[in-house]
C-alpha positions as CSV (number, residue, x, y, z in Angstrom):
1,M,-43.2,18.7,45.1
2,G,-42.6,18.8,41.3
3,N,-40.1,16.4,39.5
4,K,-37.0,18.7,38.5
5,G,-35.7,18.2,35.2
6,F,-31.7,18.7,33.9
7,T,-30.9,22.0,33.4
8,L,-29.2,22.8,29.6
9,I,-25.9,23.3,31.2
10,E,-26.0,19.9,32.9
11,L,-27.5,18.3,29.6
12,S,-24.2,20.2,28.4
13,I,-22.0,18.6,30.7
14,V,-23.5,15.2,30.2
15,L,-22.8,15.5,26.3
16,I,-19.2,16.6,26.8
17,I,-18.3,13.7,29.0
18,I,-19.7,11.3,26.9
19,S,-18.2,12.6,23.9
20,L,-14.6,12.6,25.6
21,I,-15.4,8.7,26.7
22,V,-16.4,8.0,23.1
23,G,-13.1,9.9,21.7
24,G,-11.2,8.0,24.3
25,I,-12.0,4.6,23.3
26,V,-11.8,5.4,19.4
27,G,-8.3,6.9,20.2
28,G,-7.3,3.9,22.1
29,K,-8.1,1.8,19.5
30,S,-6.4,3.9,16.8
31,L,-3.3,3.5,19.4
32,I,-3.6,-0.5,19.7
33,R,-3.8,-0.6,16.0
34,S,-0.4,1.5,15.2
35,A,0.9,-0.3,17.8
36,E,0.0,-3.8,16.0
37,I,1.3,-2.3,12.8
38,N,5.0,-1.7,14.2
39,S,4.9,-4.9,15.9
40,I,4.4,-6.2,12.2
41,V,7.8,-4.3,11.0
42,S,9.5,-5.9,13.9
43,E,8.3,-9.4,13.6
44,A,9.4,-9.7,10.0
45,N,12.7,-7.9,10.4
46,S,13.0,-10.5,13.5
47,F,12.3,-13.3,11.0
48,Y,14.6,-11.9,8.4
49,A,17.3,-11.9,10.9
50,A,16.6,-15.2,11.7
51,L,16.4,-16.9,8.6
52,N,19.8,-15.3,7.5
53,T,21.5,-16.6,10.7
54,F,20.1,-20.1,10.1
55,L,21.6,-19.9,6.6
56,D,25.1,-18.9,7.6
57,Q,24.9,-21.4,10.5
58,Y,23.8,-24.4,8.4
59,D,24.3,-23.3,4.7
60,A,21.1,-24.2,4.6
61,L,17.1,-22.7,4.4
62,P,14.9,-24.2,7.3
63,G,12.8,-26.9,6.7
64,D,14.7,-27.5,3.2
65,M,17.7,-28.5,5.1
66,N,18.3,-31.9,3.8
67,N,20.1,-33.0,7.0
68,A,18.2,-31.8,9.7
69,S,17.9,-34.7,11.4
70,Q,21.6,-35.2,11.7
71,Y,21.4,-32.1,14.2
72,W,18.1,-32.7,16.1
73,A,16.4,-35.9,16.3
74,S,13.0,-34.8,15.6
75,A,13.4,-32.6,13.2
76,T,12.3,-33.8,9.3
77,D,14.5,-33.7,6.5
78,G,13.6,-31.5,3.5
79,N,15.0,-32.0,0.1
80,G,17.5,-29.3,-0.4
81,D,16.2,-27.8,-3.4
82,G,16.5,-24.1,-2.1
83,E,12.7,-23.7,-2.1
84,I,10.7,-23.8,1.3
85,R,7.5,-25.9,-0.1
86,D,4.9,-27.9,0.7
87,N,5.6,-29.7,4.0
88,E,8.7,-28.3,4.1
89,R,6.7,-24.7,5.2
90,F,6.1,-26.5,8.8
91,Y,9.6,-27.8,9.2
92,S,11.1,-24.9,8.8
93,W,9.9,-23.3,12.0
94,Q,10.7,-26.2,13.8
95,D,14.1,-26.0,12.5
96,L,14.2,-22.6,13.5
97,S,12.9,-23.4,16.8
98,L,15.4,-26.4,17.0
99,S,18.5,-24.6,16.4
100,E,17.2,-22.1,19.2
101,I,17.3,-18.9,16.7
102,L,13.7,-18.1,17.3
103,Q,12.5,-18.5,21.0
104,A,9.5,-20.3,20.4
105,T,8.3,-23.9,20.2
106,F,6.6,-25.2,16.7
107,T,5.6,-28.8,15.9
108,G,6.6,-29.3,12.5
109,D,3.5,-31.1,12.2
110,P,1.6,-30.6,8.9
111,G,-1.9,-32.0,10.1
112,S,-4.1,-34.2,8.6
113,P,-5.6,-32.2,6.4
114,V,-2.3,-30.3,6.0
115,K,-3.1,-26.6,7.6
116,A,-1.2,-23.9,9.3
117,E,-2.3,-23.9,12.7
118,I,-1.3,-20.2,14.2
119,G,0.6,-20.4,17.2
120,S,1.2,-24.2,16.9
121,N,2.8,-25.0,13.4
122,V,3.4,-21.1,12.4
123,P,4.0,-18.2,14.5
124,A,1.2,-15.6,15.6
125,S,1.8,-12.0,15.1
126,D,1.1,-9.7,17.7
127,M,-1.8,-8.5,15.2
128,D,-4.9,-10.2,16.2
129,G,-6.0,-13.1,14.0
130,G,-2.6,-13.1,12.4
131,G,0.0,-15.4,11.5
132,Y,3.0,-15.9,9.2
133,S,4.2,-19.0,6.6
134,L,7.0,-19.4,4.8
135,R,6.8,-20.7,1.2
136,Y,8.0,-20.7,-2.4
137,I,6.1,-18.5,-4.9
138,F,5.8,-18.8,-8.7
139,A,6.5,-16.0,-10.9
140,A,3.4,-16.9,-12.6
141,T,1.3,-15.6,-9.6
142,F,3.2,-12.5,-8.4
143,G,5.4,-11.8,-11.7
144,K,8.3,-13.1,-9.0
145,T,9.9,-16.0,-8.0
146,G,11.4,-16.8,-4.6
147,N,11.1,-17.6,-1.2
148,T,8.9,-15.2,0.9
149,I,7.5,-14.8,4.5
150,E,3.8,-14.5,4.1
151,L,1.7,-12.5,7.0
152,G,-1.7,-12.9,6.9
153,S,-4.8,-14.5,8.7
154,W,-6.2,-18.0,8.9
155,T,-8.8,-18.7,6.0
156,S,-10.0,-22.0,6.8
157,L,-9.5,-24.8,8.8
158,D,-7.7,-26.5,6.1
159,A,-5.7,-24.0,4.6
160,P,-2.0,-25.1,4.7
161,I,-1.1,-21.2,4.4
162,T,-2.1,-18.0,6.3
163,S,-3.3,-16.4,3.0
164,G,-6.5,-14.5,4.2
165,A,-6.5,-10.3,4.3
166,L,-5.6,-9.1,7.7
167,L,-4.9,-5.2,6.9
168,A,-6.5,-2.1,4.9
169,A,-4.3,-0.8,2.1
170,K,-3.5,2.5,4.0
171,E,-1.9,-0.3,6.9
172,A,-0.1,-2.1,4.0
173,K,1.4,0.7,2.6
174,L,2.9,2.1,5.8
175,I,4.4,-1.3,6.6
176,D,5.8,-1.5,2.9
177,K,7.0,2.4,3.3
178,K,8.8,1.5,6.7
179,M,10.5,-1.7,5.3
180,D,11.1,-1.1,1.5
181,D,9.4,1.3,-0.9
182,G,5.9,1.6,-0.5
183,V,5.1,0.1,-3.9
184,A,2.6,-3.0,-3.9
185,D,4.7,-4.9,-6.3
186,K,8.0,-4.3,-6.0
187,G,10.9,-4.6,-4.1
188,K,11.0,-7.1,-0.9
189,V,7.8,-6.0,0.3
190,F,4.4,-7.0,-1.5
191,G,1.0,-5.8,-0.3
192,I,-1.8,-8.1,-2.0
193,D,-5.3,-9.0,-1.6
194,S,-6.3,-12.4,-0.6
195,D,-7.3,-13.6,-4.0
196,N,-3.9,-12.6,-5.4
197,V,-5.3,-9.9,-7.5
198,A,-6.1,-6.3,-7.2
199,G,-8.1,-5.3,-4.0
200,C,-5.5,-4.1,-1.6
201,S,-3.3,-2.7,-4.6
202,A,-3.3,-2.4,-8.4
203,I,-0.6,-5.2,-9.1
204,Y,-2.2,-6.4,-12.2
205,S,-3.3,-3.3,-13.7
206,A,-1.7,-0.2,-15.7
207,A,-1.2,1.3,-12.5
208,S,1.1,-1.1,-11.0
209,G,2.1,-0.5,-7.8
210,T,-0.8,1.9,-6.7
211,Y,-2.0,0.6,-3.0
212,Q,-6.0,1.6,-3.3
213,L,-6.0,3.5,-0.4
214,S,-9.3,4.7,-0.6
215,N,-10.6,1.3,0.1
216,A,-10.8,1.0,3.8
217,D,-12.1,-2.6,4.1
218,I,-9.6,-5.1,5.0
219,T,-8.1,-6.8,1.8
220,C,-4.6,-7.1,2.3
221,R,-1.7,-9.6,3.4
222,M,1.9,-8.7,2.9
223,H,4.5,-11.1,1.7
224,F,8.2,-10.2,2.3
225,W,10.7,-11.6,0.1
226,L,14.0,-13.7,0.8
227,E,16.5,-11.6,-1.1
């Protein structure tokens, strides 16, 4: 008895099934990524609310608060200058935790060497590999001065901030549009690359504020200004 091969109809059915499976996988990944983008908007807004609530209750910024230890024995006092800098970046999340404004636990320990440990001394994002820092930024770096919430990835074992790229330019713009004006270097939401130069957005060029949507690489991190 001879071997029976696949007919063209059978092969067509197999190819259709394969294409449906592949399409389902790709579509599923797209839905997951979209959900992660939306989670960033929710996370950033929740941190805005937490920081404003803390400021209203204690008349100070978390981490920078110079009498935090009077409220919580395990807290470390900041210098009260209104700038969340140096190790205050880590004290801030612990203050928000100890005050129970954020329902999470953070160590407040800067580490040695000083480093951001996502999920330990700084919060993790629902986006895989992402984390948040609080820090004061100088105008010389971004053309704007103030405290920010920064979203990025963990760049290295001794990085004190989450300054690595996490998003593609089109994703950063989507977050910017949902929360602000969609312009990379204006308003309360900035989208920049991991080296503070053009890559995610054309911040330092004549076409200021234009997200580089043609670049599909992961080049962006986000800054949410505390205004």
